[in-house]
N, C-alpha and C positions, 0 to 999 in steps of 0.2 A: 364117660361121665357127662361130658358136655351135651351129648345127644339125649341123655335121660332128662336133663334139666330143660332142654329146648322142647322135648316132647310134652312135658308137663305144662310149660308156658303156652304152647300152642293150644292145648286143651283149655287152659284158663281163658285165653284171649279169643276163644270162640264166642265169648259173651262180651266182646269189646264194645259194641254199641250200647249195651245195657250199662256197662261200667262207666262209659262217658256220660250217659244220661244221668246216672246217679251222681256223678261228680258235679255236673251242672246243677242238678236239683238241690243237693245239700249245700253247695256253695251259695246258691241264691237264698236258700233258707237261712243260712248263717248270716248273710248280709242283711236280711230283713229283720233279724232279731237283735242280738247284742253285738254281733260282729266278732265274737270271741273265737269263732271257729269250732264251737262245741259240736255242731252237727257234722262238720267235716271230719272230726275225729272218728265218727261212726264209720267212715269209709275204710279205715284201717281194719276194723272188725269185719266189714262186709267183704272186702277184698280177700281176707283170710278164709272166709267161707267158700270162696271160689276154689281155693287150694284143696278143700275137702272134696270138691267135685272131681279132682284128678283121680282119686281112688275109685270113684264110681265109674269113670271112663275106663280105667284099667281093668276093673272087674268085669264090666260089660263086654269088653273086647278080649277078655282072657289074655291080657297083656303079660302077666307073670309067666304063664305057661310058655308063651312064645319067646319071651326074653331069655328064659333059661336054656333055650336051644341055641342061643348065640354065645359068643365068647364074653359073657358078662358074669361076674361073680355075684352071688347073692348079697354079699356085703356092699357091693357097688350099687345095686338096685336100692337097697335101704338108704345108703348114704345120699343117693340122688334125691330121694324124697325130702330128707332133712335139709339139704342144700337149697332145694326149691322153696321149701317153707321159709327158710331164713332170708333168701333173696326176695321173696314176696313180701315179707314183713319189712325189709329194708326199703324196697321200692315204694311200698304204700306209705311208709313213714316219711320218706323223702318227698314224695309227691304231695302228700297232705300238708306237710310242713311248709312247702312252697306256696300252696294255696292259702294257708293260714296267714303267712306273711303278706301276701298280695292283698288278702281281704283286710288285714289290719291297716295296710297303707291306704286302701280305698276308703275305709270307714274312719280313717284318721285316729286310730287308737294311740294312746300314750305309750303303751308298751308294744313294740313291734313284734315281739315273740310271744305275745299273749296266746295261750292255747297250745303251745309246743309241748309243755310238760305233760298235759293230758294226752296228747298224741303219742308221746313217748311211752306213757303208761299203758295206752291201748296196744302199742306194738309189743311191749313186754308181756301183756296179758295173752296176746296171741301166741307168742313163743311158749309161754307157760302152759297154755291150754293144749297145744299140739305136742308138747313134750310128754304129756299124759296120754293123749289120744292116739298117737301113732303106734305105740306098742299094742294097744287094744285092737286097732285096725289090722295090724300084722297078724294078730292072733285069731280074730274072728271074721275078718273081712268087713267091708264097709256096710253091708246090709245088716248083719247081726250087730255090728258095733254101734249102730245108730241108737239102740236102746241104752247101751252103756254111756254113750255121749250125753244123752238126756239126763242120766243119773249123775254123771260127773258135773253137769251144769247145775242141777237142782240141789244136790246134797250140800255143797259148800254154802250156798245161799241160805238153805233151810237151817243148817247147823249154826251159821253165823247169826241168823235171826234169833234162834233160841238162846245162844250164848249172850248176845247183846241184851236180850230181855232179862236174862238171869242176873247179869251184872247190874243192870239198871234197878232191878227189884232189890238186890242185896245192898247195893251202894247207891244211894240217892245222888251223891256226888262221885265222880270218877276217882278211883283209888290213886293215891299219889304215885305209887310204883308204876301203875299203868301209864300215867301221864309221862313219867320220866322215860319209860320204855319207848313210848310212841315218839317222843321228842328225839330220843337217841337214834331211832330208826330213820326218822325224817331227816336228821342232820347228815346221816351217812347213807342215804338212799342210793346215791350214785355209785356207791361201792357195794352195798348189800345186794341190790337187785341184780346187777350184772353177774355177781359171784354166784348167787342162787341159781340164776338161769343157766350159767355155764355148767355148774354141777348137775343140775336137773337134766340138761341136754345130754350130758355124758352118760348119765345113768339110763336115760330113755333110749339113747342110741345103742347102748350095750344090750339092753333087754330086747329091743327090736331085732337086732342081729341074731341073738340067741334063738328067738322065736322063728325068724325067717329061715334060718339055716336048717331047722328041723321040719319046716312046713312042707306038706305034699300038695301038689297041684294036679 
C-alpha cells in the first residue's frame, strides 16, 4: 500500500518546480491584494488537479495491467488511489493554511486565521469532487472520463443557476424557511460537511471496488 501511494506522489511531484512557482505567484498575488489568502486557496484546487494526472500516467504506462501481475489485490490498488487523494488534500490544506497565517502576519491582519475557512471549504470540495470522479475513471478510464468530468463540473453550476433564478423570480425576498434552513446548516457545518464526506467517500469507494473487480485490462 505504501508503495502505491509513493508511486502516485512521485508522479505528482514530477511537476515540483511548477508547483513551487505557483505557490510563490499566488502568495505574492494575495499579498498585493487584500492579504486574505483568497488566491492561496486556489492552490488547494490546483494541487488536486495534479492528482488527476496520476491516472493519466498510469493509463499511459499501462500500470494496471502490470500491477495485477504482482501480489496486489484489486481492492488495494483502488484503496491506494483514495488514500493518495486524501493525503494530497490534507497536505495542500495544511501547506496553504500555513501560508495564509504567514501572509496574515506579514500584512498585519486583525484575524490571524482569516482565509482558513475558505481553504477548508476548498479541501472539502476537492474530496467531494473526487468521490464522484474516481468511480467514473475506474469505469471508463481517464481519457473517456474527461467528458464526464466536464459534465459533472458544468451540470451542478447550470442547475444551481436555474434554481436560483427560479427562486428569485418566485420570491422577491428569500423564503423564511430557506433562511432558517441555511442558518441551521451554517451553524452545524462542522458536523454536516464531514459526515456527508465520510458517507460519500464510503459509497464512492464501494462503487469503485465493484467496478474495478470486474474490469478487464
